[in-house]
C-alpha angles and dihedrals in degrees: 000000000000123000123250119192119225112255089211095183092071098039092101132166090242093054092046089047091050091053092048093052094049088046093050092051089047099049104031134062100191097162095050090053094058100031091115095051109129115248091237091062091048091051090047093054096045095045094051093049089049092047088053091053091046092049091050091050091050097042095049097035090234110206129226090247089056090045093052092047087053089050091051092047093051088052092049093051087058096047091048091050088237100132092102089050094047094048098041093049104043104021113024096074092065093047088050092051092052094046096052103032091110095056123117095190132063123342114247135210138198126301098217126202099289105073117125119184125225100035112174114288113237097185118233095315125033148098130269115251109267140160120268091253101031110168117234139075115284115259125194116192128185130180149141137241119221142165122249090263090058094257110148110239105226113208094015112161122234113190112197126190132157142158123269125250089277092052100255132135123218112247091025101063127044124255100029123114113260099252099027110154093357123114144150120220126199111208120230129246088287093048092252130140139173130201137183118210136132128274106257120227128231113267145184120249110237112294102177093080137057096292089056090049089055092047093052094046090051092046092238127143121242101216131130120191121242111282148163118226117222139181115186124189142167132173113273091019138099112256112247118213113192148155123218122212141197125240117247098030112147091227102047088099097044105029106170090225093046090227104128118108124181091236088062099059117110131221106223121198123205111244094203091241101084092275138086136233124215133188118201130157133199128222113197125204116234112248111260 
């Protein structure tokens, strides 16, 4: 695969946000999934969200200048296409906690805005597509997918995607091959898989758009620790969405997306060749 350099000057938050919004519309059918939600539940949720906003306004004596600044910012978030980024960074981790609190198997984490389905299948043992001179230290990861009773799940799917060493995701930034650092693995008869990739680097979420303006105004930082994204699935079992992290990262304890969990931190071992190996298994809950 040929190498294409990043034209960083055009890798903007607005462009990334627009791509994330388009991808969300293409891959999700949110209204269909909740079309049978009773009006009473819709009213309850809306009223409680609004009540929280009203209470904040009253408690902190929000001024008209502050209110109009908020209105302008909300408009800009939409214009920048950053609603997927905003919601996935500051809201999704709570939705994920609630949705998976019943599980006995692996802990999950947020999906984030940069998932793309149907990445190339590499079988049970392979390498993610990458450029010939992809930056980053080699990473070899092996694992097994099992059910809660210990049964290996033959043919389980493990979808992997992550940012490159500059913090960019393929299909959301220019100049990167379509499936760069994205792959699907199909576990063997014992539920085992092995994949070669590169160790990702920590990165900042986009800061040149509306979310960046909010971060700056609040005095926050925009950093996410280095992580691998996963979706793990098998027939008759609940799909697991997770992120795996690396020990010692400066932002494991203050991830801007609040997505790090102790159970998701890897234990890399030096392979003596400038890279690392990791072993991490998945336990999926049977569908109820």
